[in-house]
BATIBA-835888 format. One record per residue: x, y, z of N, C-alpha, C in turn; chain; residue number from 0. Coordinates in steps of 0.2 Angstrom, whole numbers, plus 2048, in hexadecimal, padded with zeros to 3 digits. Layout:
<nodes>
NODE  n.px  n.py  n.pz  ca.px  ca.py  ca.pz  c.px  c.py  c.pz  chain  resi
NODE     X     Y     Z      X      Y      Z     X     Y     Z      A   NUM
...
</nodes>
This chain:
<nodes>
NODE  n.px  n.py  n.pz  ca.px  ca.py  ca.pz  c.px  c.py  c.pz  chain  resi
NODE   A42   BFF   717    A3F    C02    71C   A3B   C00   721      A     0
NODE   A3D   C03   727    A39    C01    72D   A31   C01   72B      A     1
NODE   A2E   BFD   72F    A26    BFD    72F   A25   C02   734      A     2
NODE   A21   C07   732    A1D    C0C    737   A18   C0B   738      A     3
NODE   A16   C0B   73F    A10    C0A    742   A0E   C0F   747      A     4
NODE   A09   C15   744    A08    C1B    748   A00   C1C   746      A     5
NODE   9FD   C1E   74A    9F6    C21    748   9F7   C28   745      A     6
NODE   9FC   C2B   747    9FC    C33    745   A03   C33   740      A     7
NODE   A08   C35   743    A0D    C37    73D   A12   C30   73C      A     8
NODE   A16   C30   738    A1D    C2C    736   A21   C2D   73A      A     9
NODE   A23   C2A   73E    A2A    C2A    742   A30   C2C   73F      A    10
NODE   A34   C31   73F    A3A    C31    73E   A40   C31   744      A    11
NODE   A45   C2F   743    A4C    C2D    746   A51   C33   747      A    12
NODE   A50   C37   74C    A54    C3D    74B   A5C   C3C   74B      A    13
NODE   A5E   C35   74D    A66    C34    74E   A67   C2E   74A      A    14
NODE   A6E   C2D   748    A70    C29    744   A70   C22   747      A    15
NODE   A6F   C21   74E    A6D    C1A    750   A67   C1A   754      A    16
NODE   A64   C15   757    A5F    C15    75C   A63   C15   762      A    17
NODE   A68   C12   764    A6C    C0F    76B   A72   C13   76B      A    18
NODE   A73   C18   76A    A79    C1B    76E   A78   C1D   775      A    19
NODE   A7B   C1A   778    A7A    C19    780   A79   C21   782      A    20
NODE   A7D   C25   77F    A7E    C2D    783   A78   C31   780      A    21
NODE   A75   C2F   77B    A70    C34    779   A6A   C33   77E      A    22
NODE   A69   C3B   780    A64    C3B    786   A5C   C3C   783      A    23
NODE   A5C   C3A   77D    A55    C3B    779   A53   C42   776      A    24
NODE   A4C   C42   774    A4B    C47    770   A47   C4D   775      A    25
NODE   A4A   C52   776    A47    C56    77B   A40   C5A   778      A    26
NODE   A3E   C58   772    A38    C5A    770   A36   C53   76A      A    27
NODE   A2F   C51   76A    A2E    C4B    765   A30   C4D   75E      A    28
NODE   A35   C48   75C    A37    C4A    756   A3D   C4F   755      A    29
NODE   A3F   C52   75A    A45    C57    759   A4B   C56   75E      A    30
NODE   A50   C58   75C    A56    C59    760   A56   C5D   763      A    31
NODE   A52   C64   763    A52    C69    767   A4B   C6A   769      A    32
NODE   A4A   C70   76F    A44    C71    770   A43   C79   770      A    33
NODE   A3E   C7C   770    A3D    C84    76F   A41   C87   775      A    34
NODE   A41   C83   77A    A44    C87    780   A4C   C88   77F      A    35
NODE   A4D   C83   77B    A57    C83    779   A58   C88   773      A    36
NODE   A52   C8B   76F    A54    C8F    76A   A51   C96   76B      A    37
NODE   A56   C9C   76B    A53    CA1    76D   A50   CA5   767      A    38
NODE   A49   CA6   768    A46    CAA    763   A43   CA5   75C      A    39
NODE   A43   CA0   75E    A41    C99    759   A3B   C94   75E      A    40
NODE   A37   C92   75A    A33    C8E    75B   A34   C87   757      A    41
NODE   A36   C81   75B    A36    C7B    758   A30   C77   758      A    42
NODE   A2E   C74   752    A28    C72    751   A28   C6A   754      A    43
NODE   A25   C69   759    A25    C62    75C   A20   C5E   757      A    44
NODE   A22   C56   756    A1F    C51    752   A1A   C4D   758      A    45
NODE   A17   C51   75A    A12    C4C    760   A0E   C46   75D      A    46
NODE   A0E   C46   756    A0C    C40    754   A10   C3A   752      A    47
NODE   A16   C3B   756    A1B    C35    756   A19   C31   75B      A    48
NODE   A18   C34   760    A17    C32    769   A13   C2B   768      A    49
NODE   A15   C27   76B    A12    C1F    76A   A13   C1B   765      A    50
NODE   A16   C1F   75E    A17    C1B    759   A1C   C14   759      A    51
NODE   A1B   C10   754    A1F    C0B    755   A23   C08   74E      A    52
NODE   A29   C08   74F    A2D    C06    749   A2E   BFE   74A      A    53
NODE   A2C   BFA   744    A2E    BF4    744   A35   BF3   73F      A    54
NODE   A3A   BF0   743    A40    BF0    73F   A42   BE8   73D      A    55
NODE   A43   BE5   738    A47    BDF    737   A4E   BE0   73A      A    56
NODE   A51   BD9   739    A57    BD8    73D   A5C   BDC   738      A    57
NODE   A5D   BDD   733    A62    BE1    72F   A61   BE8   730      A    58
NODE   A5A   BEB   731    A58    BF3    731   A5B   BF5   73B      A    59
NODE   A59   BEF   73F    A5C    BF1    745   A63   BF1   745      A    60
NODE   A66   BEC   742    A6E    BED    742   A71   BF4   73F      A    61
NODE   A6D   BF6   73A    A70    BFC    738   A6F   C02   73C      A    62
NODE   A69   C02   741    A68    C07    746   A6C   C06   74B      A    63
NODE   A71   C01   74C    A73    C00    753   A7A   C03   753      A    64
NODE   A7C   C08   758    A81    C0B    75A   A88   C06   75A      A    65
NODE   A8D   C07   756    A93    C00    754   A97   C02   75B      A    66
NODE   A97   C08   75F    A9B    C0A    765   A98   C09   76B      A    67
NODE   A93   C0E   76B    A8F    C0F    771   A88   C0B   772      A    68
NODE   A88   C04   76F    A83    C02    770   A82   BFA   76F      A    69
NODE   A7F   BF6   772    A7F    BEF    76E   A7C   BEE   767      A    70
NODE   A7C   BE9   764    A79    BE7    75F   A71   BE5   760      A    71
NODE   A6E   BEC   75B    A66    BEA    75E   A63   BE4   757      A    72
NODE   A5F   BE2   75B    A5A    BDC    757   A54   BDE   754      A    73
NODE   A51   BDB   750    A4B    BDD    74C   A46   BDD   752      A    74
NODE   A40   BE0   750    A3C    BE2    755   A37   BE7   755      A    75
NODE   A33   BE9   75A    A30    BEF    75A   A32   BF5   75E      A    76
NODE   A33   BFA   75C    A36    C00    761   A31   C05   760      A    77
NODE   A2F   C09   766    A2B    C0D    767   A2D   C13   76B      A    78
NODE   A2A   C19   768    A2C    C1E    76A   A28   C22   76F      A    79
NODE   A2C   C24   775    A28    C25    77B   A2B   C2C   77F      A    80
NODE   A27   C2D   784    A2A    C32    787   A2E   C2F   78E      A    81
NODE   A32   C31   78F    A35    C30    797   A34   C34   79D      A    82
NODE   A31   C32   7A2    A2C    C36    7A8   A32   C3B   7AA      A    83
NODE   A2F   C42   7AA    A34    C47    7AB   A35   C48   7B4      A    84
NODE   A30   C44   7B7    A30    C45    7BE   A33   C3E   7C1      A    85
NODE   A36   C3A   7BD    A39    C33    7C0   A3E   C35   7C5      A    86
NODE   A3F   C30   7C9    A44    C30    7CD   A4C   C2F   7CB      A    87
NODE   A4B   C28   7C6    A51    C28    7C3   A51   C2A   7BC      A    88
NODE   A57   C28   7B8    A58    C2A    7B2   A58   C23   7AE      A    89
NODE   A55   C22   7A8    A56    C1C    7A5   A5C   C1B   7A3      A    90
NODE   A60   C14   7A3    A65    C12    79F   A65   C0D   79C      A    91
NODE   A69   C0E   795    A69    C08    792   A69   C02   793      A    92
NODE   A64   BFD   790    A62    BF7    793   A5D   BF6   798      A    93
NODE   A5B   BFC   79B    A58    BFA    7A2   A50   BF9   79F      A    94
NODE   A4C   BF8   7A4    A45    BF6    7A3   A41   BFC   7A5      A    95
NODE   A3C   BFE   7A0    A39    C04    7A1   A32   C02   7A3      A    96
NODE   A2E   C06   7A6    A27    C05    7A8   A22   C0A   7A5      A    97
NODE   A1C   C08   7A4    A17    C0D    7A3   A15   C0F   7A8      A    98
NODE   A15   C17   7A9    A12    C1B    7AD   A0B   C1A   7AF      A    99
NODE   A09   C1A   7B7    A02    C18    7B8   9FE   C1E   7B6      A   100
NODE   9F8   C1B   7B6    9F3    C21    7B3   9F2   C26   7BA      A   101
NODE   9EF   C2B   7BA    9ED    C2E    7B2   9F3   C32   7AF      A   102
NODE   9F9   C33   7B2    9FE    C37    7AD   9FF   C33   7A7      A   103
NODE   A00   C2C   7A8    A02    C28    7A1   9FC   C26   79D      A   104
NODE   9F8   C2A   79C    9F0    C29    798   9F2   C29   791      A   105
NODE   9F0   C22   78F    9F2    C22    787   9ED   C24   784      A   106
NODE   9E7   C24   787    9E1    C28    783   9E3   C2F   783      A   107
NODE   9E6   C32   786    9E9    C3A    784   9F0   C3A   781      A   108
NODE   9F2   C35   77F    9F8    C35    77A   9FD   C35   77E      A   109
NODE   9FE   C34   785    A03    C33    78A   A07   C2C   78A      A   110
NODE   A0B   C2B   786    A10    C25    786   A16   C26   78A      A   111
NODE   A15   C26   792    A1A    C28    796   A1E   C23   799      A   112
NODE   A24   C21   79A    A26    C1C    79D   A2B   C1E   7A3      A   113
NODE   A2D   C1A   7A7    A32    C1D    7AD   A36   C16   7AF      A   114
NODE   A3B   C18   7B1    A40    C13    7B3   A41   C11   7BA      A   115
NODE   A3B   C16   7BD    A3A    C13    7C4   A36   C0D   7C5      A   116
NODE   A38   C08   7CA    A35    C04    7CB   A30   C03   7D1      A   117
NODE   A2A   C01   7D2    A27    C01    7D9   A23   BFC   7D7      A   118
NODE   A25   BF7   7DD    A21    BF1    7DF   A1B   BF2   7E2      A   119
NODE   A15   BF1   7DF    A0F    BF2    7E1   A0C   BED   7E6      A   120
NODE   A07   BED   7E8    A03    BE8    7ED   A05   BE1   7EB      A   121
NODE   A07   BDC   7EF    A08    BD6    7ED   A10   BD5   7E9      A   122
NODE   A13   BDA   7E9    A1A    BDA    7E6   A19   BDB   7DF      A   123
NODE   A13   BDC   7DC    A12    BDE    7D4   A16   BE4   7D2      A   124
NODE   A1A   BE2   7CC    A1D    BE9    7CA   A17   BEC   7C5      A   125
NODE   A1A   BF2   7C3    A15    BF6    7BE   A15   BF3   7B8      A   126
NODE   A11   BF6   7B3    A11    BF3    7AD   A18   BF3   7A9      A   127
NODE   A1A   BEF   7A6    A20    BF0    7A3   A1F   BF3   79B      A   128
NODE   A23   BF8   799    A22    BFC    793   A28   BF8   78E      A   129
NODE   A2D   BF7   790    A33    BF6    78B   A3A   BF6   78E      A   130
NODE   A3F   BF7   789    A45    BF8    78B   A48   BFE   788      A   131
NODE   A4C   C01   78C    A4F    C08    78A   A54   C07   786      A   132
NODE   A54   C0B   781    A5B    C0A    77B   A61   C0E   77E      A   133
NODE   A60   C14   781    A64    C19    782   A65   C1B   78A      A   134
NODE   A6A   C20   78C    A69    C23    793   A63   C29   792      A   135
NODE   A5C   C28   791    A59    C2C    78F   A57   C32   795      A   136
NODE   A58   C38   793    A56    C3D    799   A50   C3D   79B      A   137
NODE   A4E   C3F   7A0    A47    C41    7A4   A43   C46   79F      A   138
NODE   A3E   C45   79D    A39    C49    799   A3A   C48   792      A   139
NODE   A3F   C45   790    A40    C44    788   A3D   C3E   786      A   140
NODE   A3F   C3F   77F    A3B    C39    77A   A3F   C36   777      A   141
NODE   A3E   C2F   776    A43    C2A    773   A3F   C23   774      A   142
NODE   A43   C1E   770    A41    C19    76E   A41   C13   774      A   143
NODE   A3E   C0F   775    A3E    C09    779   A3D   C03   775      A   144
NODE   A3F   BFD   777    A3E    BF6    773   A38   BF3   776      A   145
NODE   A33   BF1   772    A2D    BEF    776   A2B   BE8   773      A   146
NODE   A2F   BE5   76E    A2D    BDE    76C   A35   BDC   768      A   147
NODE   A36   BD6   767    A3B    BD3    765   A41   BD0   769      A   148
NODE   A47   BD1   767    A4D    BCF    76A   A51   BD7   76E      A   149
NODE   A4F   BD7   773    A53    BDD    775   A58   BDD   779      A   150
NODE   A5D   BE2   77B    A63    BE2    77E   A62   BE4   784      A   151
NODE   A63   BE0   789    A5F    BE2    791   A65   BE3   796      A   152
NODE   A65   BE7   79B    A6A    BE7    79F   A69   BE2   7A6      A   153
NODE   A6D   BDF   7A7    A6C    BDB    7AE   A6F   BDE   7B4      A   154
NODE   A6C   BDB   7B9    A6D    BDF    7BF   A74   BDC   7C1      A   155
NODE   A79   BE1   7C6    A7F    BDF    7C8   A7E   BD8   7CB      A   156
NODE   A85   BD4   7CD    A85    BCE    7D0   A83   BCF   7D8      A   157
NODE   A7F   BCA   7DA    A7E    BC4    7D7   A77   BC3   7D4      A   158
NODE   A77   BBF   7CE    A70    BBF    7CA   A6C   BBA   7CF      A   159
NODE   A66   BB9   7CF    A62    BB5    7D2   A64   BAD   7D1      A   160
NODE   A66   BAC   7CB    A6A    BA6    7C9   A70   BA5   7C9      A   161
NODE   A74   BA0   7CC    A7A    B9F    7CC   A7D   B9F   7C4      A   162
NODE   A7B   B99   7C0    A7D    B98    7BA   A78   B99   7B5      A   163
NODE   A76   B9F   7B3    A71    B9F    7AE   A72   B9C   7A7      A   164
NODE   A6D   B9C   7A4    A6D    B98    79E   A69   B9D   799      A   165
NODE   A6B   B9B   792    A66    B9D    78C   A61   B9A   78D      A   166
NODE   A5A   B9F   78C    A54    B9D    78D   A51   B9C   794      A   167
NODE   A55   B9D   799    A52    B9F    79F   A4E   BA5   79F      A   168
NODE   A48   BA5   7A3    A43    BAA    7A4   A47   BB0   7A6      A   169
NODE   A45   BB6   7A4    A48    BBD    7A6   A43   BC2   7A9      A   170
NODE   A44   BC3   7AF    A40    BC9    7B2   A42   BD0   7B4      A   171
NODE   A3E   BD4   7B6    A41    BD9    7BB   A45   BD7   7C0      A   172
NODE   A49   BDA   7C3    A4C    BD9    7C9   A49   BDB   7CE      A   173
NODE   A46   BD5   7D2    A40    BD6    7D8   A45   BD7   7DE      A   174
NODE   A4B   BD5   7DE    A4E    BD5    7E4   A51   BDB   7E7      A   175
NODE   A53   BE0   7E3    A56    BE5    7E5   A51   BEB   7E7      A   176
NODE   A4B   BEC   7E5    A49    BEB    7DE   A4C   BF1   7DA      A   177
NODE   A4D   BF0   7D2    A4F    BF4    7CD   A4D   BF3   7C6      A   178
NODE   A4D   BF7   7C1    A4D    BF7    7BB   A4F   BF4   7B6      A   179
NODE   A56   BF1   7BA    A5A    BEB    7B7   A57   BE4   7B6      A   180
NODE   A5A   BDF   7B2    A57    BD8    7B1   A59   BD4   7B5      A   181
NODE   A57   BCF   7B7    A59    BC9    7BB   A56   BC2   7B8      A   182
NODE   A59   BBE   7BA    A57    BB6    7B7   A53   BB2   7BB      A   183
NODE   A4F   BAF   7B9    A4A    BAA    7BE   A4C   BA3   7BC      A   184
NODE   A4D   BA1   7C1    A4F    B99    7C1   A4A   B94   7BE      A   185
NODE   A4C   B8F   7BB    A47    B8A    7B8   A42   B86   7BF      A   186
NODE   A45   B86   7C4    A41    B83    7C9   A3D   B88   7CD      A   187
NODE   A3E   B8E   7CB    A3B    B95    7CF   A33   B94   7CF      A   188
NODE   A30   B94   7D4    A2A    B96    7D5   A27   B9C   7D2      A   189
NODE   A22   B9D   7CD    A20    BA1    7CA   A1A   BA5   7CC      A   190
NODE   A1A   BA9   7D1    A16    BAD    7D4   A12   BB1   7D0      A   191
NODE   A0C   BB3   7D2    A0A    BB8    7CD   A0E   BC0   7CC      A   192
NODE   A11   BC0   7D1    A15    BC7    7D1   A1C   BC5   7CD      A   193
NODE   A1E   BC0   7CC    A24    BBE    7C8   A20   BBE   7C1      A   194
NODE   A1C   BBA   7BE    A19    BBA    7B9   A19   BC2   7B5      A   195
NODE   A16   BC6   7B9    A15    BCC    7B7   A1B   BD0   7B7      A   196
NODE   A21   BCD   7BA    A27    BD2    7B9   A2B   BCE   7B3      A   197
NODE   A29   BC8   7AF    A2D    BC5    7AA   A2C   BCA   7A6      A   198
NODE   A33   BCA   7A1    A33    BCE    79C   A36   BCA   795      A   199
NODE   A37   BC4   797    A39    BBF    790   A3D   BB9   792      A   200
NODE   A42   BB7   78E    A47    BB2    790   A4D   BB3   78C      A   201
NODE   A52   BB1   78F    A59    BB3    78F   A5C   BAF   787      A   202
NODE   A5E   BB3   782    A5F    BB1    77C   A65   BB2   779      A   203
NODE   A68   BAD   776    A6F    BAE    772   A75   BAD   775      A   204
NODE   A76   BB1   77B    A7B    BB2    781   A77   BAE   787      A   205
NODE   A7D   BAD   78B    A7B    BAD    793   A7A   BB3   795      A   206
NODE   A76   BB5   79A    A76    BBB    79D   A7C   BBC   7A3      A   207
NODE   A7F   BC2   7A3    A84    BC3    7A7   A83   BC9   7AC      A   208
NODE   A84   BC8   7B2    A83    BCE    7B7   A86   BD5   7B5      A   209
NODE   A82   BDA   7B6    A84    BDF    7B4   A86   BE1   7AC      A   210
NODE   A84   BDC   7A7    A84    BDD    7A1   A7E   BDE   79D      A   211
NODE   A7E   BE0   797    A79    BE1    793   A79   BD8   78E      A   212
NODE   A74   BD5   78F    A73    BD0    789   A6B   BD0   786      A   213
NODE   A6A   BCB   781    A66    BCA    77E   A60   BC8   781      A   214
NODE   A59   BC9   782    A54    BC7    784   A4E   BC7   780      A   215
NODE   A4B   BC1   77E    A45    BC0    779   A3F   BC3   77D      A   216
NODE   A3D   BC8   77B    A36    BCC    780   A31   BC6   77E      A   217
NODE   A2D   BC6   784    A28    BC4    783   A24   BC1   78A      A   218
NODE   A21   BBC   78C    A1D    BB9    791   A19   BBF   794      A   219
NODE   A1A   BC2   79A    A14    BC6    79D   A16   BCE   79A      A   220
NODE   A1B   BCE   797    A1D    BD7    795   A24   BD7   791      A   221
NODE   A25   BDC   78E    A22    BE3    790   A1B   BE3   78B      A   222
NODE   A16   BE7   78C    A10    BE7    788   A11   BF0   786      A   223
NODE   A0E   BF1   77E    A0E    BF8    77D   A07   BF9   77A      A   224
NODE   A06   BFF   779    A00    C01    776   A01   C04   770      A   225
NODE   9FE   C03   76A    9FF    C07    765   9FB   C0F   765      A   226
NODE   9FF   C13   762    9FC    C1A    762   9F5   C1A   75D      A   227
</nodes>
């Protein structure tokens, strides 16, 4: 049974799999329908799920992996969050998502809100990385992101920053476009403060391929998550 870390309610998964690409997320916390979608009824939201973290073993993650519409998931931590309703873009499976800046994304108020919109701040610094999207989650909806462990990450379209990437190369956000997809940092690259803040981990198990989803061992500068 997955280890459940939440200060409020134990998280329940509303779908058979965590990473069915087409699933747009829960419109209400812990429910597949919202009150607005049901005439004459009130759907009970489970607000205590928000911010909760599931820790999955390798076997548990594999059992929750969609065999047709998603890559094989690995063991790690998966956090239940809300996707920003007013974001410009819509999250896509494998993309990097970022914590929404204060005050809207205020953890103290129970707001665990992420956005796929990348904004390079002063000095080229990215926002605080939250994790990796598991599905094509709709704006304003709730679903899991991966925040620790080995994650399946979408890399930018060709060309990657490194002509011949290798397993264990550093992986960062795509600074050049910029985009919420990943890119590879070469072994001889100068690691500026901005690049260090944009690192998400290291390529793992398979060599990254432009435009494809590949495993990344999350770590280094991000993502960071806040327990509920």
